[in-house]
The first five atom37 places (N, CA, C, CB, O) and aatype in JSON, in Angstrom:
{
  "aatype": [20, 20, 20, 20, 20, 20, 20, 20, 20, 20, 20, 20, 20, 20, 20, 20, 20, 20, 20, 20, 20, 20, 20, 20, 20, 20, 20, 20, 20, 20, 20, 20, 20, 20, 20, 20, 20, 20, 20, 20, 20, 20, 20, 20, 20, 20, 20, 20, 20, 20, 20, 20, 20, 20, 20, 20, 20, 20, 20, 20, 20, 20, 20, 20, 20, 20, 20, 20, 20, 20, 20, 20, 20, 20, 20, 20],
  "atom_mask": [
    [1, 1, 1, 1, 1],
    [1, 1, 1, 1, 1],
    [1, 1, 1, 1, 1],
    [1, 1, 1, 1, 1],
    [1, 1, 1, 1, 1],
    [1, 1, 1, 1, 1],
    [1, 1, 1, 1, 1],
    [1, 1, 1, 1, 1],
    [1, 1, 1, 1, 1],
    [1, 1, 1, 1, 1],
    [1, 1, 1, 1, 1],
    [1, 1, 1, 1, 1],
    [1, 1, 1, 1, 1],
    [1, 1, 1, 1, 1],
    [1, 1, 1, 1, 1],
    [1, 1, 1, 1, 1],
    [1, 1, 1, 1, 1],
    [1, 1, 1, 1, 1],
    [1, 1, 1, 1, 1],
    [1, 1, 1, 1, 1],
    [1, 1, 1, 1, 1],
    [1, 1, 1, 1, 1],
    [1, 1, 1, 1, 1],
    [1, 1, 1, 1, 1],
    [1, 1, 1, 1, 1],
    [1, 1, 1, 1, 1],
    [1, 1, 1, 1, 1],
    [1, 1, 1, 1, 1],
    [1, 1, 1, 1, 1],
    [1, 1, 1, 1, 1],
    [1, 1, 1, 1, 1],
    [1, 1, 1, 1, 1],
    [1, 1, 1, 1, 1],
    [1, 1, 1, 1, 1],
    [1, 1, 1, 1, 1],
    [1, 1, 1, 1, 1],
    [1, 1, 1, 1, 1],
    [1, 1, 1, 1, 1],
    [1, 1, 1, 1, 1],
    [1, 1, 1, 1, 1],
    [1, 1, 1, 1, 1],
    [1, 1, 1, 1, 1],
    [1, 1, 1, 1, 1],
    [1, 1, 1, 1, 1],
    [1, 1, 1, 1, 1],
    [1, 1, 1, 1, 1],
    [1, 1, 1, 1, 1],
    [1, 1, 1, 1, 1],
    [1, 1, 1, 1, 1],
    [1, 1, 1, 1, 1],
    [1, 1, 1, 1, 1],
    [1, 1, 1, 1, 1],
    [1, 1, 1, 1, 1],
    [1, 1, 1, 1, 1],
    [1, 1, 1, 1, 1],
    [1, 1, 1, 1, 1],
    [1, 1, 1, 1, 1],
    [1, 1, 1, 1, 1],
    [1, 1, 1, 1, 1],
    [1, 1, 1, 1, 1],
    [1, 1, 1, 1, 1],
    [1, 1, 1, 1, 1],
    [1, 1, 1, 1, 1],
    [1, 1, 1, 1, 1],
    [1, 1, 1, 1, 1],
    [1, 1, 1, 1, 1],
    [1, 1, 1, 1, 1],
    [1, 1, 1, 1, 1],
    [1, 1, 1, 1, 1],
    [1, 1, 1, 1, 1],
    [1, 1, 1, 1, 1],
    [1, 1, 1, 1, 1],
    [1, 1, 1, 1, 1],
    [1, 1, 1, 1, 1],
    [1, 1, 1, 1, 1],
    [1, 1, 1, 1, 1]
  ],
  "atom_positions": [
    [[5.8, -20.29, -8.6], [6.8, -19.22, -8.9], [7.93, -19.6, -7.94], [6.22, -17.66, -8.67], [7.74, -19.94, -6.77]],
    [[9.05, -19.52, -8.49], [10.34, -19.75, -7.66], [11.14, -18.59, -7.81], [11.19, -21.01, -8.1], [11.4, -18.13, -8.93]],
    [[11.56, -18.05, -6.71], [12.38, -16.84, -6.49], [13.8, -17.13, -6.02], [11.71, -15.94, -5.48], [14.05, -17.79, -5.01]],
    [[14.72, -16.59, -6.84], [16.15, -16.96, -6.34], [16.69, -15.46, -5.96], [17.2, -17.82, -7.63], [16.74, -14.54, -6.77]],
    [[17.09, -15.37, -4.59], [17.67, -14.19, -4.26], [19.15, -14.3, -4.04], [17.03, -13.67, -3.13], [19.63, -15.39, -3.74]],
    [[19.88, -13.26, -4.18], [21.32, -13.19, -3.82], [21.46, -13.53, -2.28], [21.93, -11.71, -4.16], [20.55, -13.31, -1.47]],
    [[22.56, -14.02, -1.99], [22.89, -14.43, -0.58], [22.45, -13.35, 0.57], [24.48, -14.66, -0.5], [21.82, -13.66, 1.59]],
    [[22.87, -12.1, 0.26], [22.59, -11.1, 1.25], [21.01, -10.89, 1.45], [23.28, -9.78, 0.81], [20.53, -10.64, 2.55]],
    [[20.32, -11.02, 0.37], [18.86, -10.69, 0.58], [18.17, -11.98, 1.1], [18.14, -10.16, -0.8], [17.17, -11.9, 1.81]],
    [[18.68, -13.07, 0.78], [18.22, -14.36, 1.36], [18.53, -14.29, 2.94], [19.01, -15.65, 0.62], [17.67, -14.64, 3.75]],
    [[19.67, -13.87, 3.32], [19.99, -13.8, 4.75], [19.05, -12.8, 5.5], [21.48, -13.38, 4.92], [18.63, -13.03, 6.63]],
    [[18.77, -11.69, 4.77], [17.96, -10.68, 5.22], [16.5, -11.31, 5.55], [17.92, -9.54, 4.15], [16.02, -11.26, 6.68]],
    [[15.9, -11.86, 4.54], [14.77, -12.65, 4.68], [14.63, -13.53, 5.76], [14.61, -13.33, 3.67], [13.66, -13.54, 6.51]],
    [[15.68, -14.32, 5.84], [15.75, -15.36, 6.99], [15.84, -14.65, 8.12], [16.9, -16.36, 6.94], [15.14, -15.14, 9.0]],
    [[16.52, -13.57, 8.49], [16.67, -12.85, 9.66], [15.29, -12.3, 9.97], [17.73, -11.77, 9.52], [14.97, -12.4, 11.16]],
    [[14.46, -11.77, 9.19], [13.17, -11.32, 9.42], [12.25, -12.29, 10.01], [12.66, -10.86, 8.25], [11.51, -11.98, 10.95]],
    [[12.27, -13.62, 9.39], [11.53, -14.69, 9.86], [11.97, -15.19, 11.21], [11.58, -15.73, 8.91], [11.1, -15.47, 12.03]],
    [[13.32, -15.33, 11.53], [13.93, -15.8, 12.69], [13.6, -14.85, 13.95], [15.46, -15.91, 12.42], [13.61, -15.25, 15.11]],
    [[13.32, -13.58, 13.57], [13.01, -12.54, 14.53], [11.54, -12.72, 14.86], [13.31, -11.09, 13.97], [11.14, -12.24, 15.92]],
    [[10.73, -13.35, 14.09], [9.35, -13.54, 14.37], [8.46, -12.4, 13.75], [9.18, -13.63, 15.87], [7.26, -12.28, 14.0]],
    [[9.27, -11.48, 12.83], [8.46, -10.58, 12.21], [7.57, -11.11, 11.0], [9.31, -9.54, 11.78], [6.67, -10.41, 10.55]],
    [[7.8, -12.14, 10.61], [7.14, -12.95, 9.48], [6.92, -14.29, 9.73], [7.89, -12.94, 8.29], [7.75, -14.87, 10.43]],
    [[5.99, -14.9, 9.32], [5.67, -16.4, 9.59], [6.71, -17.2, 8.73], [4.04, -16.83, 9.14], [7.28, -18.17, 9.22]],
    [[6.95, -16.81, 7.52], [7.86, -17.49, 6.67], [8.36, -16.65, 5.65], [7.28, -18.61, 6.1], [8.0, -15.48, 5.55]],
    [[9.29, -17.24, 4.77], [9.92, -16.32, 3.57], [8.86, -15.84, 2.65], [11.01, -17.15, 2.64], [8.91, -14.74, 2.1]],
    [[7.74, -16.85, 2.47], [6.7, -16.22, 1.37], [6.12, -14.99, 1.94], [5.42, -17.23, 0.99], [5.99, -14.05, 1.15]],
    [[5.72, -14.81, 3.35], [5.25, -13.63, 3.82], [6.03, -12.31, 3.59], [5.1, -13.83, 5.1], [5.51, -11.23, 3.28]],
    [[7.31, -12.54, 3.78], [8.21, -11.45, 3.47], [8.21, -10.96, 2.11], [9.51, -11.81, 3.78], [8.16, -9.75, 1.86]],
    [[8.27, -11.96, 1.11], [8.32, -11.54, -0.26], [6.83, -11.0, -0.57], [8.81, -12.78, -1.27], [6.76, -9.98, -1.25]],
    [[5.83, -11.51, -0.2], [4.45, -11.02, -0.53], [4.34, -9.54, 0.07], [3.27, -12.04, 0.11], [3.76, -8.66, -0.57]],
    [[4.87, -9.33, 1.22], [4.87, -8.01, 1.78], [5.67, -6.94, 1.03], [5.35, -8.1, 3.11], [5.23, -5.8, 0.88]],
    [[6.8, -7.32, 0.59], [7.67, -6.6, -0.15], [7.16, -6.15, -1.62], [8.86, -7.4, -0.23], [7.33, -5.03, -2.12]],
    [[6.55, -7.19, -2.15], [5.86, -6.96, -3.45], [4.55, -5.99, -3.35], [5.43, -8.4, -4.03], [4.3, -5.15, -4.22]],
    [[3.82, -6.16, -2.33], [2.78, -5.27, -1.99], [3.19, -3.86, -1.8], [2.13, -5.72, -0.83], [2.59, -2.93, -2.34]],
    [[4.26, -3.69, -1.0], [4.71, -2.37, -0.94], [5.35, -1.83, -2.17], [5.58, -2.26, 0.12], [5.21, -0.64, -2.44]],
    [[6.09, -2.65, -2.94], [6.54, -2.11, -4.25], [5.32, -1.65, -5.02], [7.35, -3.2, -5.08], [5.3, -0.54, -5.54]],
    [[4.34, -2.45, -5.09], [3.17, -2.03, -5.97], [2.62, -0.69, -5.55], [2.01, -3.09, -5.93], [2.25, 0.17, -6.35]],
    [[2.58, -0.55, -4.29], [1.96, 0.78, -3.81], [2.78, 1.99, -3.97], [1.62, 0.72, -2.39], [2.31, 3.12, -4.14]],
    [[4.14, 1.69, -3.92], [5.15, 2.77, -3.87], [5.8, 3.11, -5.17], [6.21, 2.42, -2.93], [6.52, 4.1, -5.29]],
    [[5.5, 2.2, -6.24], [6.29, 2.54, -7.45], [5.89, 3.69, -8.13], [6.29, 1.52, -8.37], [4.7, 3.99, -8.09]],
    [[6.76, 4.44, -8.8], [6.39, 5.55, -9.66], [5.44, 5.24, -10.7], [7.53, 6.09, -10.26], [5.49, 4.24, -11.41]],
    [[4.51, 6.22, -10.74], [3.55, 6.07, -11.83], [2.22, 5.4, -11.34], [4.19, 5.23, -12.95], [1.24, 5.45, -12.08]],
    [[2.16, 4.77, -10.11], [1.02, 4.15, -9.68], [0.08, 5.13, -9.06], [1.34, 3.08, -8.78], [0.4, 5.84, -8.1]],
    [[-1.2, 5.15, -9.69], [-2.21, 6.13, -9.26], [-3.42, 5.45, -9.03], [-2.45, 7.22, -10.24], [-3.74, 4.6, -9.86]],
    [[-4.23, 5.67, -7.96], [-5.55, 5.2, -7.94], [-6.37, 6.07, -8.76], [-6.08, 5.1, -6.6], [-6.25, 7.29, -8.69]],
    [[-7.23, 5.47, -9.56], [-8.16, 6.18, -10.48], [-9.53, 6.46, -9.76], [-8.39, 5.31, -11.8], [-10.31, 5.58, -9.37]],
    [[-9.7, 7.76, -9.66], [-10.84, 8.25, -9.07], [-11.87, 8.63, -10.1], [-10.51, 9.37, -8.21], [-11.72, 9.65, -10.77]],
    [[-12.87, 7.87, -10.24], [-13.92, 8.13, -11.22], [-14.92, 9.12, -10.6], [-14.64, 6.8, -11.64], [-15.03, 9.19, -9.38]],
    [[-15.61, 9.86, -11.4], [-16.65, 10.79, -10.97], [-17.65, 10.14, -10.07], [-17.35, 11.37, -12.15], [-18.03, 10.72, -9.05]],
    [[-18.11, 8.9, -10.42], [-19.07, 8.24, -9.53], [-18.53, 7.89, -8.28], [-19.6, 7.08, -10.1], [-19.23, 8.08, -7.28]],
    [[-17.26, 7.35, -8.15], [-16.56, 7.07, -6.89], [-16.39, 8.39, -5.97], [-15.14, 6.44, -7.22], [-16.53, 8.35, -4.75]],
    [[-16.1, 9.49, -6.66], [-15.84, 10.7, -5.97], [-17.17, 11.22, -5.42], [-15.15, 11.73, -6.9], [-17.17, 11.77, -4.32]],
    [[-18.28, 11.08, -6.09], [-19.57, 11.39, -5.64], [-20.0, 10.67, -4.4], [-20.49, 11.12, -6.67], [-20.43, 11.27, -3.41]],
    [[-19.85, 9.32, -4.48], [-20.2, 8.57, -3.47], [-19.34, 8.75, -2.19], [-20.2, 7.27, -3.93], [-19.85, 8.73, -1.07]],
    [[-18.0, 8.94, -2.41], [-17.24, 9.33, -1.12], [-17.57, 10.57, -0.61], [-15.81, 9.35, -1.29], [-17.64, 10.72, 0.61]],
    [[-17.81, 11.57, -1.43], [-18.39, 12.97, -0.79], [-19.68, 12.7, -0.09], [-18.69, 14.16, -1.95], [-19.9, 13.25, 0.99]],
    [[-20.56, 11.87, -0.63], [-21.92, 11.8, 0.14], [-21.61, 11.06, 1.45], [-23.14, 10.97, -0.73], [-22.27, 11.42, 2.42]],
    [[-20.75, 10.13, 1.63], [-20.39, 9.4, 2.81], [-19.79, 10.31, 3.79], [-19.47, 8.29, 2.5], [-20.07, 10.29, 4.99]],
    [[-18.9, 11.16, 3.21], [-18.19, 12.16, 4.17], [-19.2, 13.28, 4.84], [-17.0, 12.96, 3.3], [-18.97, 13.84, 5.92]],
    [[-20.23, 13.47, 4.13], [-21.24, 14.49, 4.69], [-21.73, 14.12, 6.04], [-22.48, 14.64, 3.77], [-22.15, 14.99, 6.8]],
    [[-21.7, 12.95, 6.36], [-22.2, 12.45, 7.73], [-21.06, 12.49, 8.88], [-22.74, 10.9, 7.56], [-21.36, 12.3, 10.06]],
    [[-19.85, 12.73, 8.51], [-18.74, 12.84, 9.42], [-18.69, 14.2, 10.05], [-17.46, 12.55, 8.71], [-19.04, 15.16, 9.36]],
    [[-18.29, 14.41, 11.3], [-18.18, 15.65, 11.9], [-17.2, 16.58, 11.35], [-17.94, 15.48, 13.19], [-17.45, 17.78, 11.35]],
    [[-15.92, 16.04, 10.81], [-14.93, 16.85, 10.34], [-14.63, 16.49, 8.97], [-13.79, 16.79, 11.17], [-13.46, 16.3, 8.62]],
    [[-15.77, 16.37, 8.05], [-15.63, 15.72, 6.81], [-15.07, 16.93, 5.81], [-17.11, 15.02, 6.33], [-15.31, 18.13, 5.96]],
    [[-14.31, 16.34, 4.81], [-13.85, 17.36, 3.72], [-14.08, 16.58, 2.44], [-12.21, 17.87, 3.86], [-14.02, 15.35, 2.43]],
    [[-14.34, 17.27, 1.39], [-14.61, 16.88, 0.1], [-13.32, 16.32, -0.47], [-15.18, 18.03, -0.7], [-12.24, 16.62, 0.05]],
    [[-13.41, 15.52, -1.52], [-12.2, 14.98, -2.16], [-11.47, 16.19, -2.78], [-12.54, 13.86, -3.27], [-10.24, 16.16, -2.83]],
    [[-12.09, 17.15, -3.21], [-11.36, 18.26, -3.8], [-10.56, 18.91, -2.68], [-12.33, 19.28, -4.5], [-9.4, 19.24, -2.92]],
    [[-11.06, 19.11, -1.56], [-10.41, 19.72, -0.46], [-9.12, 18.89, -0.1], [-11.4, 19.83, 0.76], [-8.07, 19.45, 0.21]],
    [[-9.25, 17.59, -0.17], [-8.23, 16.63, 0.25], [-7.18, 16.73, -0.86], [-8.81, 15.12, 0.45], [-5.99, 16.85, -0.57]],
    [[-7.6, 16.68, -2.09], [-6.57, 17.06, -3.19], [-5.73, 18.35, -2.98], [-7.31, 17.23, -4.52], [-4.51, 18.35, -3.07]],
    [[-6.36, 19.27, -2.72], [-5.81, 20.7, -2.54], [-4.82, 20.69, -1.42], [-6.98, 21.78, -2.22], [-3.75, 21.3, -1.47]],
    [[-5.22, 19.93, -0.37], [-4.29, 19.77, 0.91], [-3.09, 19.14, 0.72], [-4.9, 19.03, 1.96], [-2.15, 19.38, 1.48]],
    [[-2.98, 18.28, -0.28], [-1.71, 17.58, -0.63], [-0.96, 18.07, -1.77], [-1.96, 16.22, -0.87], [-0.05, 17.42, -2.29]],
    [[-1.38, 19.29, -2.18], [-0.62, 19.83, -3.28], [0.6, 20.72, -2.83], [-1.57, 20.63, -4.16], [1.33, 21.24, -3.67]]
  ]
}
């Protein structure tokens, strides 16, 4: 895959690499796409009943555990 960036974005990517924040331009683009994937509107992690049950079972062993329902209510 080849990506063509406008000069301002290309300069930005090069600056990040020059500062040592990334190893190369590919690392910058990969990080940006990962962040976009997580932050894009409409992206939701699907919580199946089985996964929720397993998470709840695992949380029972923690000293300050909360169920997934409690966590859901906390973020509303």
